[in-house]
C-alpha positions as a Markdown table, in Angstrom:
| # | Residue | x | y | z |
|---|---|---|---|---|
| 1 | Unk | 89.8 | 84.4 | 105.3 |
| 2 | Unk | 91.2 | 80.9 | 106.0 |
| 3 | Unk | 94.8 | 80.8 | 107.1 |
| 4 | Unk | 97.6 | 78.6 | 108.5 |
| 5 | Unk | 100.3 | 79.7 | 111.0 |
| 6 | Unk | 100.5 | 81.5 | 114.4 |
| 7 | Unk | 97.1 | 80.8 | 116.2 |
| 8 | Unk | 96.0 | 78.9 | 113.0 |
| 9 | Unk | 97.4 | 75.5 | 112.0 |
| 10 | Unk | 101.0 | 75.6 | 110.9 |
| 11 | Unk | 102.3 | 74.1 | 107.6 |
| 12 | Unk | 103.3 | 70.9 | 109.5 |
| 13 | Unk | 100.0 | 70.7 | 111.2 |
| 14 | Unk | 98.1 | 70.8 | 107.9 |
| 15 | Unk | 100.4 | 68.1 | 106.5 |
| 16 | Unk | 99.7 | 65.8 | 109.5 |
| 17 | Unk | 96.0 | 66.1 | 108.9 |
| 18 | Unk | 96.5 | 64.7 | 105.4 |
| 19 | Unk | 97.5 | 61.3 | 106.7 |
| 20 | Unk | 99.4 | 59.8 | 109.6 |
| 21 | Unk | 103.2 | 59.6 | 108.9 |
| 22 | Unk | 102.5 | 60.4 | 105.3 |
| 23 | Unk | 105.1 | 61.6 | 102.8 |
| 24 | Unk | 103.7 | 65.2 | 102.7 |
| 25 | Unk | 104.2 | 65.4 | 106.5 |
| 26 | Unk | 107.8 | 64.5 | 106.2 |
| 27 | Unk | 108.3 | 67.0 | 103.4 |
| 28 | Unk | 106.7 | 69.8 | 105.4 |
| 29 | Unk | 109.1 | 69.1 | 108.3 |
| 30 | Unk | 112.0 | 69.2 | 105.8 |
| 31 | Unk | 110.7 | 72.6 | 104.6 |
| 32 | Unk | 110.7 | 74.1 | 108.1 |
| 33 | Unk | 114.1 | 72.8 | 108.9 |
| 34 | Unk | 115.6 | 74.4 | 105.8 |
| 35 | Unk | 113.6 | 77.6 | 106.1 |
| 36 | Unk | 112.8 | 78.4 | 109.7 |
| 37 | Unk | 110.6 | 81.3 | 108.7 |
| 38 | Unk | 107.9 | 78.7 | 107.8 |
| 39 | Unk | 107.7 | 77.9 | 111.6 |
| 40 | Unk | 106.2 | 81.4 | 112.1 |
| 41 | Unk | 104.8 | 82.8 | 108.9 |
| 42 | Unk | 101.0 | 82.5 | 108.6 |
| 43 | Unk | 99.4 | 82.1 | 105.2 |
| 44 | Unk | 96.0 | 83.5 | 104.3 |
| 45 | Unk | 93.8 | 83.1 | 101.3 |
| 46 | Unk | 94.1 | 86.2 | 99.0 |
| 47 | Unk | 91.0 | 88.0 | 97.7 |
| 48 | Unk | 92.3 | 87.8 | 94.1 |
| 49 | Unk | 93.0 | 84.8 | 91.8 |
| 50 | Unk | 96.5 | 86.3 | 91.3 |
| 51 | Unk | 97.2 | 87.6 | 94.8 |
| 52 | Unk | 95.6 | 90.1 | 97.2 |
| 53 | Unk | 94.5 | 93.7 | 97.3 |
| 54 | Unk | 94.3 | 95.6 | 100.6 |
| 55 | Unk | 93.6 | 99.1 | 101.8 |
| 56 | Unk | 96.2 | 100.9 | 103.9 |
| 57 | Unk | 95.5 | 104.1 | 105.8 |
| 58 | Unk | 98.0 | 106.8 | 105.0 |
| 59 | Unk | 96.7 | 109.7 | 107.2 |
| 60 | Unk | 94.4 | 110.0 | 110.2 |
| 61 | Unk | 92.3 | 112.9 | 111.4 |
| 62 | Unk | 94.0 | 114.8 | 114.1 |
| 63 | Unk | 91.1 | 116.8 | 115.5 |
| 64 | Unk | 91.4 | 120.5 | 116.5 |
| 65 | Unk | 90.7 | 122.6 | 119.5 |
| 66 | Unk | 87.9 | 125.2 | 119.3 |
| 67 | Unk | 86.6 | 128.1 | 121.3 |
| 68 | Unk | 83.0 | 128.8 | 122.2 |
| 69 | Unk | 80.8 | 129.8 | 119.2 |
| 70 | Unk | 83.5 | 128.7 | 116.7 |
| 71 | Unk | 83.5 | 125.6 | 114.6 |
| 72 | Unk | 86.3 | 123.2 | 113.6 |
| 73 | Unk | 87.7 | 122.3 | 110.2 |
| 74 | Unk | 86.3 | 119.3 | 108.4 |
| 75 | Unk | 88.6 | 116.3 | 108.3 |
| 76 | Unk | 88.9 | 112.8 | 106.8 |
| 77 | Unk | 91.4 | 110.0 | 106.7 |
| 78 | Unk | 93.2 | 109.0 | 103.5 |
| 79 | Unk | 93.9 | 105.6 | 102.2 |
| 80 | Unk | 95.6 | 103.8 | 99.3 |
| 81 | Unk | 95.2 | 100.4 | 97.8 |
| 82 | Unk | 98.1 | 98.0 | 97.6 |
| 83 | Unk | 98.1 | 94.9 | 95.4 |
| 84 | Unk | 100.4 | 92.0 | 96.2 |
| 85 | Unk | 100.9 | 89.4 | 93.5 |
| 86 | Unk | 101.5 | 85.7 | 94.2 |
| 87 | Unk | 104.0 | 83.5 | 92.4 |
| 88 | Unk | 103.9 | 79.9 | 91.2 |
| 89 | Unk | 106.9 | 77.9 | 92.3 |
| 90 | Unk | 106.9 | 74.4 | 90.6 |
| 91 | Unk | 109.1 | 71.5 | 89.8 |
| 92 | Unk | 109.0 | 67.9 | 88.6 |
| 93 | Unk | 110.9 | 64.8 | 89.9 |
| 94 | Unk | 111.5 | 62.1 | 87.3 |
| 95 | Unk | 113.1 | 58.9 | 88.7 |
| 96 | Unk | 113.8 | 56.0 | 86.3 |
| 97 | Unk | 111.5 | 53.1 | 87.1 |
| 98 | Unk | 114.4 | 50.7 | 86.9 |
| 99 | Unk | 116.2 | 52.5 | 89.7 |
| 100 | Unk | 113.1 | 52.5 | 91.9 |
| 101 | Unk | 112.2 | 48.9 | 91.2 |
| 102 | Unk | 115.7 | 47.7 | 92.0 |
| 103 | Unk | 115.9 | 49.7 | 95.2 |
| 104 | Unk | 116.4 | 47.8 | 98.4 |
| 105 | Unk | 113.4 | 48.1 | 100.8 |
| 106 | Unk | 110.3 | 50.3 | 100.2 |
| 107 | Unk | 109.9 | 51.8 | 96.8 |
| 108 | Unk | 107.9 | 54.7 | 98.4 |
| 109 | Unk | 110.7 | 55.4 | 100.8 |
| 110 | Unk | 113.2 | 55.5 | 98.0 |
| 111 | Unk | 111.1 | 58.0 | 96.0 |
| 112 | Unk | 110.5 | 60.1 | 99.1 |
| 113 | Unk | 114.2 | 60.4 | 99.7 |
| 114 | Unk | 114.4 | 62.0 | 96.2 |
| 115 | Unk | 111.4 | 64.2 | 96.9 |
| 116 | Unk | 113.0 | 65.6 | 100.0 |
| 117 | Unk | 115.8 | 67.1 | 97.9 |
| 118 | Unk | 113.3 | 68.9 | 95.8 |
| 119 | Unk | 111.5 | 70.2 | 98.9 |
| 120 | Unk | 114.8 | 71.4 | 100.4 |
| 121 | Unk | 115.7 | 73.3 | 97.2 |
| 122 | Unk | 112.3 | 74.8 | 96.8 |
| 123 | Unk | 112.3 | 76.0 | 100.5 |
| 124 | Unk | 115.6 | 77.7 | 99.8 |
| 125 | Unk | 114.2 | 79.3 | 96.7 |
| 126 | Unk | 111.2 | 80.6 | 98.6 |
| 127 | Unk | 113.4 | 82.0 | 101.4 |
| 128 | Unk | 115.6 | 83.9 | 98.9 |
| 129 | Unk | 112.5 | 85.3 | 97.1 |
| 130 | Unk | 111.0 | 86.3 | 100.5 |
| 131 | Unk | 114.1 | 88.3 | 101.3 |
| 132 | Unk | 115.1 | 89.7 | 97.9 |
| 133 | Unk | 112.4 | 88.9 | 95.3 |
| 134 | Unk | 111.4 | 91.9 | 93.1 |
| 135 | Unk | 108.5 | 91.5 | 90.6 |
| 136 | Unk | 109.6 | 94.7 | 88.8 |
| 137 | Unk | 112.9 | 92.8 | 88.0 |
| 138 | Unk | 111.6 | 89.3 | 87.7 |
| 139 | Unk | 107.9 | 89.4 | 86.9 |
| 140 | Unk | 107.3 | 85.7 | 87.6 |
| 141 | Unk | 108.3 | 86.2 | 91.3 |
| 142 | Unk | 106.6 | 88.0 | 94.2 |
| 143 | Unk | 108.2 | 91.0 | 95.9 |
| 144 | Unk | 109.9 | 90.2 | 99.2 |
| 145 | Unk | 111.1 | 92.3 | 102.1 |
| 146 | Unk | 114.3 | 94.0 | 100.9 |
| 147 | Unk | 112.9 | 95.9 | 97.9 |
| 148 | Unk | 110.2 | 97.3 | 100.2 |
| 149 | Unk | 112.7 | 98.5 | 102.8 |
| 150 | Unk | 115.6 | 99.6 | 100.6 |
| 151 | Unk | 116.6 | 103.0 | 102.0 |
| 152 | Unk | 116.7 | 104.9 | 105.2 |
| 153 | Unk | 114.5 | 107.9 | 106.2 |
| 154 | Unk | 113.9 | 110.2 | 109.1 |
| 155 | Unk | 110.2 | 110.7 | 108.1 |
| 156 | Unk | 108.1 | 108.8 | 110.6 |
| 157 | Unk | 105.3 | 108.5 | 108.0 |
| 158 | Unk | 107.7 | 106.8 | 105.5 |
| 159 | Unk | 108.1 | 103.0 | 105.3 |
| 160 | Unk | 111.9 | 103.5 | 105.2 |
| 161 | Unk | 111.8 | 105.0 | 108.7 |
| 162 | Unk | 111.8 | 101.4 | 109.8 |
| 163 | Unk | 115.3 | 100.8 | 108.4 |
| 164 | Unk | 118.1 | 101.1 | 111.0 |
| 165 | Unk | 121.6 | 101.9 | 109.6 |
| 166 | Unk | 124.3 | 99.6 | 111.0 |
| 167 | Unk | 127.0 | 102.0 | 109.6 |
| 168 | Unk | 128.6 | 99.4 | 107.3 |
| 169 | Unk | 129.9 | 100.4 | 103.9 |
| 170 | Unk | 130.9 | 98.6 | 100.7 |
| 171 | Unk | 129.1 | 95.4 | 99.5 |
| 172 | Unk | 129.9 | 93.0 | 102.3 |
| 173 | Unk | 126.9 | 93.8 | 104.5 |
| 174 | Unk | 124.1 | 91.8 | 106.0 |
| 175 | Unk | 120.8 | 92.5 | 107.7 |
| 176 | Unk | 118.7 | 91.5 | 110.7 |
| 177 | Unk | 114.9 | 91.6 | 110.3 |
| 178 | Unk | 112.2 | 92.0 | 112.9 |
| 179 | Unk | 108.7 | 90.8 | 111.7 |
| 180 | Unk | 105.5 | 90.9 | 113.7 |
| 181 | Unk | 103.4 | 88.2 | 111.9 |
| 182 | Unk | 99.6 | 88.5 | 111.9 |
| 183 | Unk | 96.6 | 88.9 | 109.8 |
| 184 | Unk | 96.5 | 92.7 | 110.3 |
| 185 | Unk | 100.3 | 93.2 | 110.2 |
| 186 | Unk | 102.3 | 90.9 | 107.9 |
| 187 | Unk | 101.6 | 87.5 | 106.4 |
| 188 | Unk | 101.9 | 85.2 | 103.5 |
| 189 | Unk | 99.2 | 84.7 | 100.9 |
| 190 | Unk | 98.0 | 82.1 | 98.4 |
| 191 | Unk | 95.5 | 82.8 | 95.5 |
| 192 | Unk | 91.8 | 82.8 | 96.1 |
| 193 | Unk | 90.1 | 79.4 | 95.7 |
| 194 | Unk | 93.4 | 77.5 | 95.8 |
| 195 | Unk | 95.2 | 75.3 | 98.3 |
| 196 | Unk | 97.5 | 76.6 | 100.9 |
| 197 | Unk | 101.1 | 75.5 | 101.3 |
| 198 | Unk | 103.4 | 73.1 | 99.6 |
| 199 | Unk | 101.6 | 70.6 | 97.3 |
| 200 | Unk | 103.2 | 67.3 | 96.3 |
| 201 | Unk | 101.3 | 65.0 | 93.8 |
| 202 | Unk | 102.3 | 61.6 | 92.7 |
| 203 | Unk | 101.7 | 61.4 | 88.9 |
| 204 | Unk | 102.7 | 57.7 | 88.7 |
| 205 | Unk | 104.6 | 56.1 | 85.9 |
| 206 | Unk | 105.0 | 58.2 | 82.8 |
| 207 | Unk | 107.0 | 58.3 | 79.6 |
| 208 | Unk | 109.4 | 61.2 | 79.9 |
| 209 | Unk | 112.3 | 62.7 | 77.9 |
| 210 | Unk | 116.0 | 62.8 | 78.9 |
| 211 | Unk | 118.3 | 65.8 | 78.2 |
| 212 | Unk | 118.8 | 64.5 | 74.7 |
| 213 | Unk | 115.1 | 64.2 | 73.9 |
| 214 | Unk | 115.1 | 60.4 | 74.2 |
| 215 | Unk | 112.2 | 58.6 | 75.9 |
| 216 | Unk | 112.3 | 56.5 | 79.1 |
| 217 | Unk | 109.8 | 55.4 | 81.8 |
| 218 | Unk | 109.9 | 57.3 | 85.1 |
| 219 | Unk | 107.9 | 57.7 | 88.3 |
| 220 | Unk | 106.9 | 61.4 | 88.3 |
| 221 | Unk | 106.2 | 63.7 | 91.2 |
| 222 | Unk | 104.8 | 67.2 | 90.7 |
| 223 | Unk | 105.6 | 69.9 | 93.3 |
| 224 | Unk | 103.6 | 73.1 | 93.4 |
| 225 | Unk | 103.7 | 76.0 | 95.8 |
| 226 | Unk | 101.7 | 79.3 | 95.3 |
| 227 | Unk | 103.1 | 82.0 | 97.5 |
| 228 | Unk | 103.2 | 85.7 | 98.1 |
| 229 | Unk | 103.8 | 88.3 | 100.8 |
| 230 | Unk | 101.4 | 91.0 | 102.2 |
| 231 | Unk | 102.7 | 93.7 | 104.5 |
| 232 | Unk | 99.4 | 95.2 | 105.6 |
| 233 | Unk | 101.0 | 97.6 | 108.1 |
| 234 | Unk | 104.6 | 98.5 | 107.2 |
| 235 | Unk | 105.3 | 99.6 | 110.8 |
| 236 | Unk | 105.4 | 96.0 | 111.9 |
| 237 | Unk | 108.4 | 95.0 | 109.8 |
| 238 | Unk | 111.8 | 96.6 | 110.6 |
| 239 | Unk | 115.3 | 96.1 | 109.1 |
| 240 | Unk | 118.7 | 96.5 | 110.6 |
| 241 | Unk | 120.8 | 97.0 | 107.5 |
| 242 | Unk | 124.4 | 97.7 | 106.7 |
| 243 | Unk | 126.0 | 95.3 | 109.2 |
| 244 | Unk | 129.5 | 95.1 | 108.0 |
| 245 | Unk | 130.5 | 91.4 | 108.0 |
| 246 | Unk | 134.3 | 92.1 | 107.8 |
| 247 | Unk | 134.0 | 94.3 | 110.8 |
| 248 | Unk | 132.3 | 91.5 | 112.7 |
| 249 | Unk | 135.3 | 89.2 | 112.0 |
| 250 | Unk | 137.8 | 91.9 | 112.9 |
| 251 | Unk | 136.1 | 92.8 | 116.2 |
| 252 | Unk | 135.4 | 96.4 | 115.2 |
| 253 | Unk | 131.7 | 96.0 | 114.5 |
| 254 | Unk | 129.1 | 98.5 | 115.5 |
| 255 | Unk | 127.4 | 97.7 | 118.8 |
| 256 | Unk | 124.8 | 95.2 | 117.6 |
| 257 | Unk | 123.0 | 95.1 | 120.9 |
| 258 | Unk | 122.3 | 98.8 | 120.8 |
| 259 | Unk | 121.3 | 98.5 | 117.1 |
| 260 | Unk | 118.9 | 95.7 | 118.0 |
| 261 | Unk | 117.3 | 98.0 | 120.6 |
| 262 | Unk | 116.9 | 100.7 | 117.9 |
| 263 | Unk | 115.4 | 98.0 | 115.6 |
| 264 | Unk | 112.9 | 97.0 | 118.3 |
| 265 | Unk | 111.9 | 100.6 | 119.0 |
| 266 | Unk | 110.7 | 101.0 | 115.4 |
| 267 | Unk | 107.7 | 98.6 | 116.0 |
| 268 | Unk | 104.8 | 100.3 | 117.8 |
| 269 | Unk | 103.4 | 97.2 | 119.5 |
| 270 | Unk | 105.3 | 93.9 | 119.6 |
| 271 | Unk | 102.2 | 92.3 | 121.0 |
| 272 | Unk | 100.1 | 92.9 | 117.9 |
| 273 | Unk | 101.2 | 89.5 | 116.5 |
| 274 | Unk | 104.0 | 87.0 | 116.7 |
| 275 | Unk | 107.3 | 88.9 | 116.9 |
| 276 | Unk | 110.4 | 87.1 | 115.5 |
| 277 | Unk | 114.0 | 88.2 | 114.6 |
| 278 | Unk | 115.7 | 86.7 | 111.5 |
| 279 | Unk | 119.4 | 86.6 | 110.8 |
| 280 | Unk | 121.9 | 84.4 | 109.1 |
| 281 | Unk | 124.5 | 82.1 | 110.8 |
| 282 | Unk | 127.2 | 84.8 | 110.7 |
| 283 | Unk | 125.1 | 87.1 | 112.9 |
| 284 | Unk | 123.9 | 84.4 | 115.2 |
| 285 | Unk | 127.4 | 83.0 | 115.8 |
| 286 | Unk | 128.6 | 86.5 | 116.7 |
| 287 | Unk | 125.7 | 87.1 | 119.1 |
| 288 | Unk | 126.1 | 83.6 | 120.7 |
| 289 | Unk | 129.7 | 84.5 | 121.6 |
| 290 | Unk | 128.4 | 87.6 | 123.4 |
| 291 | Unk | 126.1 | 85.4 | 125.4 |
| 292 | Unk | 128.9 | 83.0 | 126.4 |
| 293 | Unk | 131.0 | 86.1 | 127.3 |
| 294 | Unk | 128.0 | 87.3 | 129.4 |
| 295 | Unk | 128.6 | 90.7 | 127.9 |
| 296 | Unk | 124.9 | 91.6 | 127.6 |
| 297 | Unk | 121.8 | 90.7 | 129.6 |
| 298 | Unk | 119.4 | 91.4 | 126.7 |
| 299 | Unk | 120.6 | 88.2 | 124.9 |
| 300 | Unk | 119.7 | 84.8 | 126.3 |
| 301 | Unk | 118.8 | 81.3 | 125.4 |
| 302 | Unk | 115.2 | 80.4 | 126.1 |
| 303 | Unk | 112.9 | 77.4 | 125.4 |
| 304 | Unk | 110.5 | 78.2 | 122.5 |
| 305 | Unk | 108.1 | 75.4 | 121.6 |
| 306 | Unk | 110.3 | 72.9 | 123.3 |
| 307 | Unk | 113.5 | 74.1 | 121.6 |
| 308 | Unk | 116.5 | 76.0 | 122.9 |
| 309 | Unk | 116.4 | 79.3 | 120.9 |
| 310 | Unk | 118.4 | 82.5 | 121.2 |
| 311 | Unk | 116.3 | 85.5 | 122.2 |
| 312 | Unk | 116.7 | 89.2 | 122.4 |
| 313 | Unk | 114.4 | 90.9 | 125.0 |
| 314 | Unk | 112.4 | 87.7 | 124.8 |
| 315 | Unk | 112.0 | 87.9 | 121.0 |
| 316 | Unk | 113.2 | 84.6 | 119.4 |
| 317 | Unk | 115.8 | 84.5 | 116.7 |
| 318 | Unk | 115.5 | 82.2 | 113.7 |
| 319 | Unk | 118.3 | 81.3 | 111.4 |
| 320 | Unk | 117.8 | 82.2 | 107.7 |
| 321 | Unk | 120.8 | 81.6 | 105.6 |
| 322 | Unk | 119.1 | 83.2 | 102.6 |
| 323 | Unk | 120.0 | 86.5 | 104.2 |
| 324 | Unk | 123.2 | 87.3 | 102.3 |
| 325 | Unk | 126.6 | 88.6 | 103.6 |
| 326 | Unk | 127.0 | 90.5 | 100.3 |
| 327 | Unk | 124.3 | 93.0 | 100.5 |
| 328 | Unk | 124.9 | 96.4 | 98.9 |
| 329 | Unk | 125.0 | 99.5 | 101.1 |
| 330 | Unk | 121.5 | 100.8 | 101.9 |
| 331 | Unk | 121.6 | 104.6 | 101.7 |
């Protein structure tokens, strides 16, 4: 199963192979700046033309003790099949040929500046869908993290056991996510026999219609990105939910460091893939102040891939502003 990310090539690496200093390379770097999850998230080819189906083990044989001349009960493991759909995110850029032809300098550079805005917007759309997408509500999208981890549970065999309650109430809550990326844990997918990652195709000069149905000549760029999410083992994703944002501002927040320890403890083996924490700027700002105040040794700044990154117990944080401050209370 070909893939990109982690020990495989990242989105930016793939773009660089398509041509030195090419437009797609610059677009890929824009994507990762807007949506830092793309720095970590591996994508693998699905086994369906519309997504991926995988088998998850739900119970394991436990064995039993026996005495001499006595047998043991017959056992077997149980499994279930999970199907994850991919979604098609697309857009078109139409730039009037007169604007491009009159631009000072390179026409390609002018068009690329417009293309970057489309890439930024689509990266934000992807990040929002990855966090909150629900194909049961919007059939054209894929299902992201939040609908899969949408309640708390004390049952260790239940996916919602990996949701930590931050004790917030109301509808001004946010979350922190811990994801262990890997082919056997959690990863992105693209349809079978299709191309991975963000696709940008120059369609040249075409006759297009304005908002009033009138024709004009434009340079057209087509953007296409087939994407989906597979959580092959739910134990390797954990959510710290119900962090009350107003309490953070007022200084009466729950002890985030203790809650992060609880979050970390939900994952059985952080070394099973690439472990990363995701939070929005509100949470990262709050934690950064704790580092400056030297109030906790678990939080630090470390160099990760040549960049200064906040870490918790050595796990890097990434900023994802698609994570809202207006989440409803998770019960």
